[in-house]
C-alpha positions as CSV (number, residue, x, y, z in Angstrom):
1,M,102.2,-49.1,41.5
2,T,105.8,-48.8,40.4
3,H,107.5,-51.1,38.0
4,A,109.6,-52.7,40.7
5,A,106.5,-53.7,42.7
6,K,105.1,-55.9,39.8
7,S,105.8,-59.6,39.8
8,P,107.4,-60.7,36.5
9,A,105.7,-64.2,36.9
10,R,102.2,-62.7,36.8
11,P,100.5,-62.0,33.4
12,L,99.2,-58.5,32.8
13,S,95.8,-59.8,31.6
14,P,94.9,-63.4,32.7
15,H,93.0,-65.5,30.2
16,L,91.9,-69.1,30.2
17,Q,95.2,-70.4,28.9
18,V,97.0,-68.9,31.9
19,Y,94.3,-68.8,34.6
20,R,93.1,-72.1,36.0
21,L,89.5,-72.1,37.1
22,P,88.7,-73.7,40.5
23,L,86.4,-76.7,40.6
24,A,83.6,-74.5,42.1
25,A,83.7,-72.4,38.9
26,W,83.6,-75.4,36.7
27,L,80.6,-76.8,38.7
28,S,78.8,-73.4,38.4
29,I,79.3,-73.3,34.7
30,S,78.2,-76.9,34.4
31,H,75.1,-76.1,36.5
32,R,74.0,-73.7,33.8
33,A,74.8,-76.2,31.0
34,A,72.9,-78.9,32.8
35,G,69.9,-76.5,33.0
36,I,70.0,-76.0,29.2
37,G,70.3,-79.8,28.8
38,L,67.3,-80.3,31.0
39,T,65.3,-77.7,29.0
40,L,66.2,-79.6,25.8
41,G,65.3,-82.9,27.5
42,T,61.8,-81.8,28.0
43,L,61.4,-82.3,24.2
44,L,61.9,-86.0,24.9
45,L,59.2,-85.9,27.6
46,T,56.9,-84.0,25.2
47,W,57.4,-86.7,22.6
48,W,56.7,-89.4,25.2
49,L,53.4,-87.7,26.3
50,A,52.4,-87.1,22.7
51,A,53.1,-90.6,21.7
52,A,51.0,-91.9,24.5
53,A,48.1,-89.7,23.4
54,Y,48.4,-90.6,19.6
55,G,48.0,-94.3,20.1
56,P,49.9,-97.6,20.1
57,D,51.8,-97.1,16.9
58,A,53.3,-93.7,18.0
59,Y,54.0,-95.1,21.4
60,A,55.8,-98.2,19.9
61,L,58.0,-95.9,17.8
62,F,58.9,-93.9,20.9
63,S,59.6,-97.1,22.8
64,D,61.8,-98.4,20.1
65,F,63.8,-95.2,20.1
66,I,64.1,-94.9,23.8
67,S,65.2,-98.5,24.2
68,S,67.9,-98.2,21.6
69,A,71.6,-97.4,22.5
70,L,71.2,-93.8,21.5
71,G,67.9,-93.4,23.5
72,L,69.5,-95.0,26.6
73,L,72.5,-92.7,26.3
74,I,70.2,-89.7,26.1
75,L,68.2,-90.9,29.1
76,F,71.4,-91.5,31.0
77,G,72.7,-88.0,30.2
78,F,69.3,-86.5,31.1
79,S,69.4,-88.3,34.5
80,V,73.0,-87.2,35.2
81,A,72.0,-83.6,34.3
82,L,68.9,-83.8,36.5
83,F,70.7,-85.0,39.6
84,F,73.7,-82.7,39.1
85,H,71.4,-79.7,38.7
86,L,69.5,-80.7,41.8
87,C,72.6,-81.2,44.0
88,N,74.3,-78.1,42.7
89,G,71.1,-76.1,42.9
90,I,70.8,-76.9,46.6
91,R,74.3,-75.5,47.0
92,H,73.5,-72.4,45.1
93,L,70.4,-71.9,47.3
94,L,72.7,-72.0,50.3
95,W,75.0,-69.6,48.7
96,D,72.1,-67.2,48.0
97,A,71.3,-67.4,51.7
98,G,74.9,-66.3,52.4
99,K,76.1,-69.6,53.8
100,N,79.1,-71.9,53.0
101,F,81.3,-69.3,51.3
102,S,84.5,-70.2,53.0
103,I,87.1,-71.9,50.8
104,E,87.3,-75.0,52.9
105,T,83.5,-75.4,52.8
106,T,83.3,-74.7,49.1
107,K,85.9,-77.4,48.4
108,R,84.0,-79.9,50.6
109,T,80.6,-79.1,48.9
110,N,82.3,-79.5,45.5
111,I,82.8,-83.2,46.4
112,Y,79.3,-83.5,47.9
113,V,77.8,-82.3,44.6
114,I,79.8,-84.7,42.5
115,A,79.3,-87.6,44.9
116,G,75.5,-86.8,45.2
117,T,75.2,-86.8,41.4
118,V,76.9,-90.2,41.1
119,V,75.0,-91.8,43.9
120,L,71.6,-90.5,42.9
121,T,72.1,-91.5,39.2
122,A,73.3,-94.9,40.2
123,I,70.3,-95.4,42.5
124,A,67.9,-94.3,39.8
125,W,69.3,-96.6,37.2
126,L,69.5,-99.5,39.6
127,I,65.9,-99.1,40.5
128,A,64.9,-98.8,36.8
129,Y,66.6,-102.1,36.0
130,L,65.8,-104.3,39.0
């Protein structure tokens, strides 16, 4: 390629300050982060099961923590991560099957993943508090 063929507006080596990742890329990165969060969240599940096995005092301590503001925030984050990972995981399975790779379909499924996460999280929390 000659010097005259290069566009002066394009950087030679794009980096994150120049290149803007598409929403699909952010959702893919977030999918991995949600998986890590879910793995860490199993520690909370382990604490719950161990507290139930150790007796009423241990279970009361767990119940006090989980009903506190911090505990509820952790539970909310865990539920968002769970439903996001589920919705985006379904999309990744379709991608693995070679489907929905067009730009228009990917943009549409971006919205489906986000909307599905919001709706499923809201339903779960509404059921929990009704």
